[in-house]
The first five atom37 places (N, CA, C, CB, O) and aatype in JSON, in Angstrom:
{
  "aatype": [20, 20, 20, 20, 20, 20, 20, 20, 20, 20, 20, 20, 20, 20, 20, 20, 20, 20, 20, 20, 20, 20, 20, 20, 20, 20, 20, 20, 20, 20, 20, 20, 20, 20, 20, 20, 20, 20, 20, 20, 20, 20, 20, 20, 20, 20, 20, 20, 20, 20, 20, 20, 20, 20, 20, 20, 20, 20, 20, 20, 20, 20, 20, 20, 20, 20, 20, 20, 20, 20, 20, 20, 20, 20, 20, 20, 20, 20, 20, 20, 20, 20, 20, 20, 20, 20, 20, 20, 20, 20, 20, 20, 20, 20, 20, 20, 20, 20, 20, 20, 20, 20, 20, 20, 20, 20, 20, 20, 20, 20, 20, 20, 20, 20, 20, 20, 20, 20, 20, 20, 20, 20, 20, 20, 20, 20, 20, 20, 20, 20, 20, 20, 20, 20, 20, 20, 20, 20, 20, 20],
  "atom_mask": [
    [1, 1, 1, 1, 1],
    [1, 1, 1, 1, 1],
    [1, 1, 1, 1, 1],
    [1, 1, 1, 1, 1],
    [1, 1, 1, 1, 1],
    [1, 1, 1, 1, 1],
    [1, 1, 1, 1, 1],
    [1, 1, 1, 1, 1],
    [1, 1, 1, 1, 1],
    [1, 1, 1, 1, 1],
    [1, 1, 1, 1, 1],
    [1, 1, 1, 1, 1],
    [1, 1, 1, 1, 1],
    [1, 1, 1, 1, 1],
    [1, 1, 1, 1, 1],
    [1, 1, 1, 1, 1],
    [1, 1, 1, 1, 1],
    [1, 1, 1, 1, 1],
    [1, 1, 1, 1, 1],
    [1, 1, 1, 1, 1],
    [1, 1, 1, 1, 1],
    [1, 1, 1, 1, 1],
    [1, 1, 1, 1, 1],
    [1, 1, 1, 1, 1],
    [1, 1, 1, 1, 1],
    [1, 1, 1, 1, 1],
    [1, 1, 1, 1, 1],
    [1, 1, 1, 1, 1],
    [1, 1, 1, 1, 1],
    [1, 1, 1, 1, 1],
    [1, 1, 1, 1, 1],
    [1, 1, 1, 1, 1],
    [1, 1, 1, 1, 1],
    [1, 1, 1, 1, 1],
    [1, 1, 1, 1, 1],
    [1, 1, 1, 1, 1],
    [1, 1, 1, 1, 1],
    [1, 1, 1, 1, 1],
    [1, 1, 1, 1, 1],
    [1, 1, 1, 1, 1],
    [1, 1, 1, 1, 1],
    [1, 1, 1, 1, 1],
    [1, 1, 1, 1, 1],
    [1, 1, 1, 1, 1],
    [1, 1, 1, 1, 1],
    [1, 1, 1, 1, 1],
    [1, 1, 1, 1, 1],
    [1, 1, 1, 1, 1],
    [1, 1, 1, 1, 1],
    [1, 1, 1, 1, 1],
    [1, 1, 1, 1, 1],
    [1, 1, 1, 1, 1],
    [1, 1, 1, 1, 1],
    [1, 1, 1, 1, 1],
    [1, 1, 1, 1, 1],
    [1, 1, 1, 1, 1],
    [1, 1, 1, 1, 1],
    [1, 1, 1, 1, 1],
    [1, 1, 1, 1, 1],
    [1, 1, 1, 1, 1],
    [1, 1, 1, 1, 1],
    [1, 1, 1, 1, 1],
    [1, 1, 1, 1, 1],
    [1, 1, 1, 1, 1],
    [1, 1, 1, 1, 1],
    [1, 1, 1, 1, 1],
    [1, 1, 1, 1, 1],
    [1, 1, 1, 1, 1],
    [1, 1, 1, 1, 1],
    [1, 1, 1, 1, 1],
    [1, 1, 1, 1, 1],
    [1, 1, 1, 1, 1],
    [1, 1, 1, 1, 1],
    [1, 1, 1, 1, 1],
    [1, 1, 1, 1, 1],
    [1, 1, 1, 1, 1],
    [1, 1, 1, 1, 1],
    [1, 1, 1, 1, 1],
    [1, 1, 1, 1, 1],
    [1, 1, 1, 1, 1],
    [1, 1, 1, 1, 1],
    [1, 1, 1, 1, 1],
    [1, 1, 1, 1, 1],
    [1, 1, 1, 1, 1],
    [1, 1, 1, 1, 1],
    [1, 1, 1, 1, 1],
    [1, 1, 1, 1, 1],
    [1, 1, 1, 1, 1],
    [1, 1, 1, 1, 1],
    [1, 1, 1, 1, 1],
    [1, 1, 1, 1, 1],
    [1, 1, 1, 1, 1],
    [1, 1, 1, 1, 1],
    [1, 1, 1, 1, 1],
    [1, 1, 1, 1, 1],
    [1, 1, 1, 1, 1],
    [1, 1, 1, 1, 1],
    [1, 1, 1, 1, 1],
    [1, 1, 1, 1, 1],
    [1, 1, 1, 1, 1],
    [1, 1, 1, 1, 1],
    [1, 1, 1, 1, 1],
    [1, 1, 1, 1, 1],
    [1, 1, 1, 1, 1],
    [1, 1, 1, 1, 1],
    [1, 1, 1, 1, 1],
    [1, 1, 1, 1, 1],
    [1, 1, 1, 1, 1],
    [1, 1, 1, 1, 1],
    [1, 1, 1, 1, 1],
    [1, 1, 1, 1, 1],
    [1, 1, 1, 1, 1],
    [1, 1, 1, 1, 1],
    [1, 1, 1, 1, 1],
    [1, 1, 1, 1, 1],
    [1, 1, 1, 1, 1],
    [1, 1, 1, 1, 1],
    [1, 1, 1, 1, 1],
    [1, 1, 1, 1, 1],
    [1, 1, 1, 1, 1],
    [1, 1, 1, 1, 1],
    [1, 1, 1, 1, 1],
    [1, 1, 1, 1, 1],
    [1, 1, 1, 1, 1],
    [1, 1, 1, 1, 1],
    [1, 1, 1, 1, 1],
    [1, 1, 1, 1, 1],
    [1, 1, 1, 1, 1],
    [1, 1, 1, 1, 1],
    [1, 1, 1, 1, 1],
    [1, 1, 1, 1, 1],
    [1, 1, 1, 1, 1],
    [1, 1, 1, 1, 1],
    [1, 1, 1, 1, 1],
    [1, 1, 1, 1, 1],
    [1, 1, 1, 1, 1],
    [1, 1, 1, 1, 1],
    [1, 1, 1, 1, 1],
    [1, 1, 1, 1, 1],
    [1, 1, 1, 1, 1]
  ],
  "atom_positions": [
    [[121.76, -8.96, -67.61], [120.4, -8.41, -67.5], [119.42, -9.44, -67.84], [120.21, -7.21, -68.37], [119.49, -10.03, -68.93]],
    [[118.49, -9.7, -66.97], [117.36, -10.71, -67.18], [116.24, -10.03, -67.87], [116.84, -11.35, -65.83], [115.75, -8.97, -67.47]],
    [[115.85, -10.71, -68.95], [114.72, -10.16, -69.64], [113.41, -10.7, -69.0], [114.8, -10.49, -71.15], [113.33, -11.89, -68.69]],
    [[112.43, -9.86, -68.82], [111.14, -10.19, -68.24], [110.39, -11.13, -69.25], [110.3, -8.87, -67.91], [110.44, -10.89, -70.45]],
    [[109.73, -12.13, -68.77], [108.99, -13.06, -69.64], [107.84, -12.3, -70.37], [108.41, -14.26, -68.78], [107.33, -11.27, -69.92]],
    [[107.48, -12.89, -71.5], [106.3, -12.18, -72.27], [105.08, -12.36, -71.34], [106.0, -12.87, -73.83], [104.69, -13.46, -70.94]],
    [[104.5, -11.17, -71.04], [103.34, -11.27, -70.15], [102.12, -11.93, -70.89], [102.95, -9.83, -69.62], [101.18, -12.33, -70.2]],
    [[102.08, -12.05, -72.15], [100.97, -12.74, -72.78], [100.86, -14.18, -72.47], [101.05, -12.59, -74.22], [99.81, -14.8, -72.66]],
    [[101.96, -14.76, -71.98], [102.05, -16.2, -71.71], [102.06, -16.51, -70.26], [103.28, -16.78, -72.33], [102.0, -17.69, -69.89]],
    [[102.12, -15.5, -69.37], [102.15, -15.7, -67.96], [100.74, -16.14, -67.44], [102.64, -14.4, -67.26], [100.66, -16.94, -66.51]],
    [[99.74, -15.68, -67.97], [98.42, -15.95, -67.47], [97.51, -16.77, -68.33], [97.78, -14.72, -67.21], [96.29, -16.68, -68.2]],
    [[98.07, -17.6, -69.23], [97.3, -18.3, -70.14], [97.64, -19.81, -70.05], [97.52, -17.75, -71.53], [98.82, -20.16, -70.0]],
    [[96.67, -20.66, -70.02], [96.96, -22.1, -69.93], [97.43, -22.55, -71.37], [95.63, -22.94, -69.43], [97.33, -21.82, -72.36]],
    [[97.95, -23.8, -71.38], [98.29, -24.3, -72.67], [97.01, -24.58, -73.48], [99.15, -25.56, -72.54], [95.97, -24.95, -72.93]],
    [[97.12, -24.4, -74.79], [95.9, -24.63, -75.68], [95.24, -26.01, -75.34], [96.32, -24.6, -77.26], [95.92, -27.03, -75.19]],
    [[93.94, -25.97, -75.23], [93.23, -27.18, -74.85], [92.86, -28.01, -76.03], [92.02, -26.85, -74.09], [93.06, -27.55, -77.15]],
    [[92.33, -29.22, -75.87], [91.89, -30.02, -76.94], [90.91, -29.29, -77.86], [91.27, -31.25, -76.39], [90.97, -29.4, -79.09]],
    [[89.96, -28.51, -77.2], [89.05, -27.68, -77.93], [89.69, -26.6, -78.78], [88.14, -27.06, -76.99], [89.28, -26.31, -79.91]],
    [[90.77, -26.0, -78.18], [91.53, -25.03, -78.98], [92.14, -25.66, -80.26], [92.65, -24.41, -78.12], [92.07, -25.14, -81.38]],
    [[92.76, -26.82, -79.99], [93.35, -27.52, -81.17], [92.28, -27.89, -82.16], [94.13, -28.8, -80.75], [92.54, -27.82, -83.36]],
    [[91.13, -28.28, -81.75], [90.07, -28.68, -82.73], [89.63, -27.45, -83.54], [88.82, -29.32, -81.98], [89.36, -27.55, -84.74]],
    [[89.56, -26.27, -82.85], [89.27, -25.04, -83.6], [90.33, -24.71, -84.57], [89.09, -23.91, -82.69], [90.02, -24.3, -85.69]],
    [[91.49, -24.84, -84.23], [92.68, -24.58, -85.09], [92.7, -25.51, -86.36], [93.99, -24.8, -84.25], [92.96, -25.11, -87.5]],
    [[92.38, -26.82, -86.02], [92.36, -27.82, -87.09], [91.12, -27.48, -88.11], [92.21, -29.33, -86.42], [91.24, -27.56, -89.33]],
    [[90.02, -27.13, -87.5], [88.83, -26.73, -88.39], [89.14, -25.55, -89.25], [87.58, -26.38, -87.53], [88.74, -25.48, -90.41]],
    [[89.88, -24.61, -88.67], [90.22, -23.43, -89.43], [91.24, -23.74, -90.5], [90.73, -22.35, -88.52], [91.18, -23.19, -91.6]],
    [[92.23, -24.65, -90.17], [93.17, -25.01, -91.17], [92.49, -25.8, -92.29], [94.3, -25.81, -90.57], [92.86, -25.61, -93.45]],
    [[91.53, -26.64, -92.03], [90.8, -27.47, -93.0], [90.01, -26.44, -93.89], [89.79, -28.56, -92.25], [90.0, -26.57, -95.12]],
    [[89.36, -25.45, -93.28], [88.58, -24.49, -93.99], [89.44, -23.59, -94.96], [87.84, -23.63, -92.97], [88.99, -23.08, -95.99]],
    [[90.67, -23.45, -94.54], [91.66, -22.61, -95.41], [92.2, -23.44, -96.57], [92.91, -22.07, -94.54], [92.88, -22.85, -97.41]],
    [[91.95, -24.78, -96.69], [92.47, -25.56, -97.78], [91.69, -25.23, -99.04], [92.42, -27.07, -97.46], [90.51, -24.89, -98.95]],
    [[92.33, -25.32, -100.25], [91.62, -25.15, -101.5], [90.43, -26.07, -101.53], [92.54, -25.41, -102.7], [90.49, -27.18, -101.01]],
    [[89.34, -25.61, -102.14], [88.11, -26.21, -102.27], [88.29, -27.71, -102.8], [87.24, -25.35, -103.19], [87.68, -28.63, -102.26]],
    [[89.1, -27.91, -103.82], [89.33, -29.17, -104.39], [89.89, -30.14, -103.39], [90.22, -29.03, -105.54], [89.54, -31.32, -103.37]],
    [[90.79, -29.62, -102.55], [91.43, -30.5, -101.56], [90.45, -30.87, -100.46], [92.66, -29.83, -100.95], [90.47, -32.0, -99.97]],
    [[89.58, -29.92, -100.06], [88.56, -30.25, -99.08], [87.51, -31.23, -99.63], [87.9, -28.99, -98.61], [87.03, -32.09, -98.89]],
    [[87.17, -31.13, -100.85], [86.2, -32.07, -101.45], [86.86, -33.44, -101.58], [85.7, -31.57, -102.85], [86.19, -34.45, -101.34]],
    [[88.14, -33.51, -101.95], [88.75, -34.83, -101.97], [88.89, -35.49, -100.58], [90.11, -34.73, -102.61], [88.89, -36.71, -100.44]],
    [[89.0, -34.66, -99.59], [89.11, -35.22, -98.16], [87.77, -35.88, -97.81], [89.47, -34.04, -97.05], [87.71, -36.82, -97.02]],
    [[86.66, -35.37, -98.44], [85.4, -35.93, -98.18], [85.01, -35.89, -96.76], [85.36, -37.25, -98.64], [85.15, -34.87, -96.09]],
    [[84.52, -37.01, -96.29], [83.84, -37.11, -94.92], [84.86, -37.53, -93.81], [82.61, -38.19, -94.97], [84.45, -38.09, -92.79]],
    [[86.13, -37.31, -93.98], [87.06, -37.67, -93.01], [86.73, -36.93, -91.74], [88.45, -37.4, -93.48], [86.35, -35.76, -91.73]],
    [[86.93, -37.74, -90.58], [86.66, -37.22, -89.25], [87.97, -36.82, -88.66], [85.93, -38.26, -88.36], [88.93, -37.59, -88.66]],
    [[88.01, -35.59, -88.15], [89.27, -35.19, -87.49], [88.99, -35.11, -85.96], [89.81, -33.78, -88.06], [88.03, -34.51, -85.47]],
    [[89.92, -35.77, -85.29], [89.86, -35.94, -83.85], [91.11, -35.51, -83.23], [89.57, -37.34, -83.47], [92.19, -35.82, -83.73]],
    [[91.03, -34.77, -82.1], [92.15, -34.33, -81.3], [92.17, -35.12, -80.03], [92.08, -32.85, -81.01], [91.16, -35.25, -79.34]],
    [[93.35, -35.66, -79.73], [93.66, -36.35, -78.48], [94.94, -35.86, -77.88], [93.74, -37.83, -78.69], [95.76, -35.26, -78.58]],
    [[95.16, -36.09, -76.6], [96.48, -35.65, -76.13], [97.64, -36.47, -76.62], [96.5, -35.65, -74.67], [98.69, -35.94, -76.99]],
    [[97.43, -37.79, -76.61], [98.4, -38.76, -77.16], [97.7, -39.86, -77.86], [99.28, -39.34, -76.07], [96.5, -40.05, -77.67]],
    [[98.46, -40.64, -78.71], [97.97, -41.87, -79.25], [97.83, -42.86, -78.05], [98.95, -42.42, -80.37], [98.52, -42.79, -77.04]],
    [[96.87, -43.76, -78.27], [96.63, -44.76, -77.18], [97.75, -45.82, -77.24], [95.19, -45.45, -77.34], [98.45, -45.96, -78.25]],
    [[97.9, -46.52, -76.22], [98.97, -47.6, -76.08], [98.92, -48.61, -77.22], [98.8, -48.38, -74.73], [99.97, -49.0, -77.72]],
    [[97.73, -49.04, -77.64], [97.64, -50.04, -78.69], [98.18, -49.49, -79.94], [96.23, -50.51, -78.91], [98.97, -50.17, -80.6]],
    [[97.79, -48.19, -80.35], [98.32, -47.57, -81.55], [99.8, -47.54, -81.54], [97.8, -46.2, -81.71], [100.45, -47.94, -82.5]],
    [[100.36, -47.03, -80.42], [101.87, -46.87, -80.27], [102.52, -48.25, -80.43], [102.27, -46.22, -78.81], [103.58, -48.36, -81.05]],
    [[101.91, -49.28, -79.91], [102.49, -50.64, -79.93], [102.45, -51.11, -81.42], [101.67, -51.67, -78.94], [103.44, -51.63, -81.95]],
    [[101.29, -50.92, -82.07], [101.15, -51.36, -83.51], [102.19, -50.7, -84.36], [99.73, -51.02, -84.08], [102.71, -51.32, -85.29]],
    [[102.52, -49.41, -84.06], [103.45, -48.66, -84.9], [104.87, -48.78, -84.4], [103.05, -47.2, -84.98], [105.79, -48.19, -84.96]],
    [[105.04, -49.56, -83.29], [106.36, -49.83, -82.72], [107.0, -48.51, -82.32], [107.26, -50.59, -83.73], [108.18, -48.29, -82.59]],
    [[106.21, -47.6, -81.65], [106.75, -46.35, -81.17], [106.66, -46.42, -79.65], [105.97, -45.1, -81.77], [105.62, -46.63, -79.03]],
    [[107.91, -46.2, -79.11], [107.99, -46.29, -77.63], [107.71, -44.87, -76.96], [109.44, -46.83, -77.19], [107.17, -44.82, -75.86]],
    [[108.05, -43.82, -77.59], [107.9, -42.55, -77.01], [106.66, -41.81, -77.65], [109.2, -41.76, -77.19], [106.72, -41.39, -78.81]],
    [[105.59, -41.66, -76.9], [104.38, -41.15, -77.45], [104.54, -39.72, -77.99], [103.31, -41.19, -76.41], [103.67, -39.28, -78.75]],
    [[105.56, -39.02, -77.67], [105.87, -37.67, -78.17], [106.33, -37.69, -79.63], [106.95, -37.03, -77.31], [106.37, -36.64, -80.26]],
    [[106.69, -38.88, -80.19], [107.17, -39.04, -81.54], [106.01, -39.09, -82.56], [108.02, -40.31, -81.64], [106.25, -39.08, -83.77]],
    [[104.81, -39.16, -82.1], [103.63, -39.29, -83.06], [102.77, -38.04, -82.97], [102.73, -40.59, -82.74], [102.06, -37.89, -81.98]],
    [[102.79, -37.15, -83.91], [101.96, -36.0, -83.94], [100.62, -36.12, -84.53], [102.6, -35.02, -84.6], [99.68, -35.4, -84.18]],
    [[100.52, -37.07, -85.47], [99.22, -37.28, -86.2], [99.23, -38.66, -86.76], [99.01, -36.22, -87.36], [100.27, -39.3, -86.89]],
    [[98.04, -39.13, -87.1], [97.81, -40.45, -87.69], [96.52, -40.4, -88.51], [97.74, -41.55, -86.58], [95.52, -39.78, -88.16]],
    [[96.64, -41.16, -89.7], [95.49, -41.41, -90.47], [95.05, -42.81, -90.25], [95.74, -41.15, -91.88], [95.85, -43.74, -90.3]],
    [[93.82, -42.98, -90.0], [93.23, -44.4, -89.76], [92.04, -44.58, -90.65], [92.78, -44.63, -88.22], [91.06, -43.85, -90.51]],
    [[92.09, -45.54, -91.58], [91.05, -45.84, -92.51], [91.59, -46.42, -93.75], [90.27, -44.65, -92.8], [92.79, -46.67, -93.86]],
    [[90.69, -46.66, -94.75], [91.05, -47.09, -96.07], [91.16, -45.83, -96.89], [90.01, -48.1, -96.67], [90.24, -45.02, -97.01]],
    [[92.37, -45.72, -97.45], [92.42, -44.49, -98.36], [91.48, -44.52, -99.51], [93.81, -44.3, -98.93], [91.03, -45.6, -99.89]],
    [[91.14, -43.37, -100.12], [90.1, -43.35, -101.1], [90.4, -44.17, -102.37], [89.83, -41.94, -101.46], [89.49, -44.6, -103.08]],
    [[91.65, -44.38, -102.62], [92.02, -45.16, -103.86], [91.75, -46.69, -103.71], [93.54, -44.94, -104.2], [91.69, -47.42, -104.69]],
    [[91.59, -47.11, -102.5], [91.34, -48.52, -102.26], [90.03, -48.88, -101.76], [92.27, -49.01, -101.38], [89.83, -50.0, -101.29]],
    [[89.07, -47.95, -101.84], [87.66, -48.22, -101.33], [86.94, -48.87, -102.54], [86.86, -46.82, -100.81], [87.17, -48.59, -103.71]],
    [[86.12, -49.69, -102.12], [85.21, -50.46, -103.07], [83.82, -49.85, -102.88], [85.19, -52.09, -102.77], [83.14, -50.0, -101.86]],
    [[83.43, -49.1, -104.01], [82.15, -48.42, -104.04], [80.96, -49.37, -103.91], [82.03, -47.62, -105.31], [79.91, -48.95, -103.43]],
    [[81.07, -50.57, -104.3], [79.95, -51.48, -104.31], [80.01, -52.39, -103.09], [79.94, -52.29, -105.6], [79.06, -53.13, -102.82]],
    [[81.14, -52.34, -102.35], [81.16, -53.23, -101.19], [80.55, -52.67, -99.98], [82.49, -53.61, -100.88], [79.94, -51.6, -100.04]],
    [[80.69, -53.35, -98.83], [80.11, -52.88, -97.58], [80.86, -51.58, -97.2], [80.23, -53.99, -96.44], [82.02, -51.37, -97.53]],
    [[80.1, -50.74, -96.48], [80.6, -49.46, -96.02], [81.88, -49.67, -95.22], [79.55, -48.72, -95.18], [81.96, -50.56, -94.38]],
    [[82.87, -48.84, -95.5], [84.14, -48.93, -94.67], [83.88, -48.12, -93.41], [85.46, -48.37, -95.47], [82.99, -47.27, -93.32]],
    [[84.76, -48.44, -92.41], [84.71, -47.59, -91.23], [84.99, -46.21, -91.58], [85.64, -48.03, -90.19], [85.65, -45.99, -92.59]],
    [[84.56, -45.27, -90.85], [84.8, -43.83, -91.21], [86.36, -43.59, -91.17], [84.0, -42.81, -90.16], [87.03, -44.1, -90.27]],
    [[86.88, -42.88, -92.08], [88.27, -42.48, -92.07], [88.45, -41.4, -91.02], [88.73, -41.98, -93.46], [87.63, -40.49, -90.92]],
    [[89.46, -41.49, -90.27], [89.75, -40.58, -89.19], [91.26, -40.01, -89.3], [89.52, -41.34, -87.81], [92.21, -40.69, -89.69]],
    [[91.32, -38.8, -88.92], [92.6, -38.16, -88.83], [92.77, -37.78, -87.3], [92.69, -36.86, -89.82], [91.92, -37.09, -86.74]],
    [[93.85, -38.24, -86.66], [94.02, -37.94, -85.28], [95.2, -36.97, -85.19], [94.24, -39.23, -84.45], [96.29, -37.22, -85.71]],
    [[94.96, -35.92, -84.56], [96.02, -34.91, -84.15], [96.3, -35.02, -82.7], [95.61, -33.45, -84.48], [95.38, -34.94, -81.88]],
    [[97.59, -35.22, -82.36], [97.96, -35.46, -80.94], [98.54, -34.16, -80.34], [99.02, -36.66, -80.81], [99.64, -33.71, -80.67]],
    [[97.68, -33.56, -79.41], [98.01, -32.24, -78.84], [99.39, -32.19, -78.22], [96.98, -31.86, -77.8], [100.17, -31.31, -78.57]],
    [[99.71, -33.06, -77.36], [100.89, -32.92, -76.54], [102.2, -32.98, -77.4], [100.88, -34.01, -75.46], [103.1, -32.15, -77.25]],
    [[102.26, -33.99, -78.28], [103.5, -34.04, -79.22], [103.49, -32.79, -80.15], [103.5, -35.41, -80.15], [104.56, -32.28, -80.47]],
    [[102.35, -32.32, -80.56], [102.38, -31.08, -81.44], [102.89, -29.87, -80.6], [100.89, -30.75, -82.03], [103.71, -29.09, -81.07]],
    [[102.43, -29.75, -79.41], [102.8, -28.64, -78.49], [104.28, -28.77, -78.26], [101.99, -28.68, -77.12], [104.99, -27.76, -78.28]],
    [[104.77, -29.98, -78.03], [106.18, -30.26, -77.76], [107.08, -29.76, -79.09], [106.35, -31.92, -77.44], [108.11, -29.09, -78.99]],
    [[106.54, -30.16, -80.22], [107.33, -29.75, -81.45], [107.26, -28.21, -81.6], [106.74, -30.46, -82.79], [108.26, -27.62, -81.98]],
    [[106.23, -27.62, -81.36], [106.01, -26.16, -81.43], [106.99, -25.46, -80.45], [104.49, -25.79, -81.07], [107.59, -24.45, -80.8]],
    [[107.15, -26.0, -79.28], [108.02, -25.42, -78.3], [109.47, -25.62, -78.71], [107.76, -26.01, -76.93], [110.25, -24.68, -78.6]],
    [[109.86, -26.78, -79.18], [111.17, -27.12, -79.55], [111.6, -26.29, -80.74], [111.26, -28.57, -79.84], [112.72, -25.8, -80.73]],
    [[110.76, -26.1, -81.78], [111.06, -25.42, -82.91], [111.21, -23.99, -82.7], [110.12, -25.66, -83.85], [112.25, -23.43, -83.04]],
    [[110.24, -23.34, -82.16], [110.24, -21.87, -81.84], [110.25, -21.02, -83.07], [111.45, -21.5, -80.97], [110.31, -19.8, -82.92]],
    [[110.2, -21.56, -84.33], [110.29, -20.71, -85.54], [108.99, -20.72, -86.29], [111.42, -21.18, -86.47], [108.93, -20.2, -87.4]],
    [[107.94, -21.3, -85.74], [106.7, -21.45, -86.53], [105.57, -21.35, -85.53], [106.64, -22.84, -87.36], [105.73, -21.69, -84.36]],
    [[104.43, -20.88, -86.02], [103.25, -20.72, -85.14], [102.6, -22.09, -84.92], [102.22, -19.72, -85.77], [102.82, -23.03, -85.69]],
    [[101.79, -22.2, -83.86], [101.16, -23.37, -83.47], [100.1, -23.79, -84.65], [100.46, -23.13, -82.04], [100.0, -24.94, -85.07]],
    [[99.44, -22.81, -85.05], [98.42, -23.02, -86.11], [99.0, -23.61, -87.42], [97.74, -21.7, -86.43], [98.38, -24.4, -88.14]],
    [[100.25, -23.13, -87.64], [100.89, -23.57, -88.82], [101.34, -25.16, -88.67], [102.13, -22.59, -89.1], [101.26, -25.95, -89.61]],
    [[101.81, -25.5, -87.44], [102.15, -26.88, -87.26], [100.9, -27.75, -87.31], [102.89, -27.07, -85.96], [100.93, -28.79, -87.96]],
    [[99.86, -27.38, -86.69], [98.62, -28.2, -86.73], [98.18, -28.39, -88.21], [97.45, -27.49, -85.88], [97.8, -29.47, -88.65]],
    [[98.27, -27.27, -88.93], [97.9, -27.35, -90.38], [98.76, -28.37, -91.13], [98.05, -25.96, -91.05], [98.27, -29.21, -91.89]],
    [[100.05, -28.27, -90.9], [101.01, -29.17, -91.53], [100.77, -30.59, -91.24], [102.36, -28.84, -91.13], [100.82, -31.42, -92.15]],
    [[100.49, -30.94, -89.93], [100.15, -32.33, -89.57], [98.83, -32.73, -90.16], [100.1, -32.5, -88.07], [98.69, -33.89, -90.57]],
    [[97.81, -31.84, -90.24], [96.57, -32.22, -90.8], [96.71, -32.44, -92.27], [95.52, -31.2, -90.52], [96.18, -33.43, -92.79]],
    [[97.42, -31.56, -92.99], [97.63, -31.81, -94.5], [98.37, -33.08, -94.72], [98.42, -30.65, -95.2], [98.03, -33.81, -95.65]],
    [[99.38, -33.4, -93.9], [100.1, -34.59, -94.04], [99.18, -35.79, -93.97], [101.15, -34.66, -93.0], [99.24, -36.66, -94.84]],
    [[98.34, -35.86, -92.96], [97.42, -36.95, -92.72], [96.33, -37.03, -93.81], [96.78, -36.78, -91.35], [95.92, -38.13, -94.2]],
    [[95.87, -35.86, -94.32], [94.98, -35.87, -95.45], [95.59, -36.47, -96.64], [94.53, -34.53, -95.77], [94.89, -37.1, -97.43]],
    [[96.96, -36.29, -96.83], [97.69, -36.88, -97.89], [97.65, -38.42, -97.84], [99.1, -36.39, -97.86], [97.58, -39.07, -98.88]],
    [[97.69, -39.0, -96.6], [97.56, -40.38, -96.43], [96.11, -40.89, -96.77], [97.95, -40.72, -95.02], [95.92, -41.99, -97.28]],
    [[95.13, -40.04, -96.45], [93.72, -40.38, -96.77], [93.58, -40.39, -98.28], [92.69, -39.36, -96.13], [92.75, -41.14, -98.78]],
    [[94.31, -39.63, -99.01], [94.31, -39.61, -100.47], [95.1, -40.71, -101.14], [94.82, -38.34, -100.92], [95.11, -40.89, -102.35]],
    [[95.77, -41.45, -100.23], [96.56, -42.59, -100.84], [98.06, -42.34, -100.99], [96.01, -42.9, -102.21], [98.75, -43.19, -101.54]],
    [[98.57, -41.28, -100.55], [99.99, -40.95, -100.64], [100.77, -41.5, -99.52], [100.2, -39.48, -100.69], [100.28, -41.49, -98.39]],
    [[102.02, -42.01, -99.76], [102.85, -42.52, -98.7], [103.66, -41.35, -98.16], [103.77, -43.68, -99.21], [103.55, -40.23, -98.67]],
    [[104.51, -41.59, -97.1], [105.32, -40.49, -96.55], [106.27, -39.95, -97.53], [106.06, -40.91, -95.36], [106.46, -38.74, -97.56]],
    [[106.94, -40.82, -98.4], [107.9, -40.34, -99.41], [107.24, -39.38, -100.37], [108.5, -41.51, -100.19], [107.76, -38.32, -100.69]],
    [[106.05, -39.82, -100.81], [105.36, -38.84, -101.73], [105.01, -37.54, -101.09], [104.1, -39.43, -102.28], [105.14, -36.48, -101.7]],
    [[104.58, -37.6, -99.88], [104.1, -36.39, -99.15], [105.31, -35.49, -98.92], [103.38, -36.76, -97.74], [105.23, -34.28, -99.1]],
    [[106.54, -36.14, -98.5], [107.64, -35.32, -98.29], [108.13, -34.7, -99.58], [108.7, -36.08, -97.63], [108.59, -33.55, -99.55]],
    [[108.07, -35.39, -100.7], [108.45, -34.84, -102.04], [107.6, -33.69, -102.39], [108.33, -35.89, -103.15], [108.11, -32.68, -102.87]],
    [[106.26, -33.79, -102.17], [105.4, -32.63, -102.45], [105.75, -31.44, -101.59], [103.95, -32.98, -102.24], [105.83, -30.32, -102.09]],
    [[105.97, -31.68, -100.32], [106.35, -30.6, -99.37], [107.64, -29.96, -99.8], [106.51, -31.13, -97.93], [107.74, -28.73, -99.78]],
    [[108.65, -30.75, -100.19], [109.94, -30.21, -100.6], [109.74, -29.31, -101.91], [110.98, -31.41, -100.87], [110.38, -28.28, -102.07]],
    [[108.85, -29.74, -102.79], [108.61, -29.08, -103.99], [107.92, -27.76, -103.73], [107.82, -29.94, -104.89], [108.12, -26.81, -104.49]],
    [[107.11, -27.64, -102.7], [106.37, -26.44, -102.33], [107.23, -25.46, -101.66], [105.24, -26.77, -101.45], [106.9, -24.27, -101.65]],
    [[108.39, -25.9, -101.07], [109.25, -24.99, -100.32], [110.11, -24.3, -101.19], [110.03, -25.66, -99.31], [110.91, -23.48, -100.74]]
  ]
}
């Protein structure tokens, strides 16, 4: 017996870049105040994929492997008296995040976006991947 598809998904397009931006803004707003203040003026940007140069710099062949990226000088390495640094940016990549969401099937899209955002904010705060994964493991 074939089950009818969920009608809620039959007439809806995939979430757009603007939809992702709204979900990222909501995830950021839901963070504890101290975390938001520590993130400071970081710019959050949503693109479909990382550009070719970024993928080449990171030696990533498959653009679906990169869901997010922090670009900038983390706050622990900034020189308050030196020239202004480029603005720190967090990139969220829509298509790889959608792909992960579809593959997993056990977590909501907003939760995955929040997870990627928090991970990249961790880099902004000066944490490396191992430290971020340790914190995530402790939280679970």
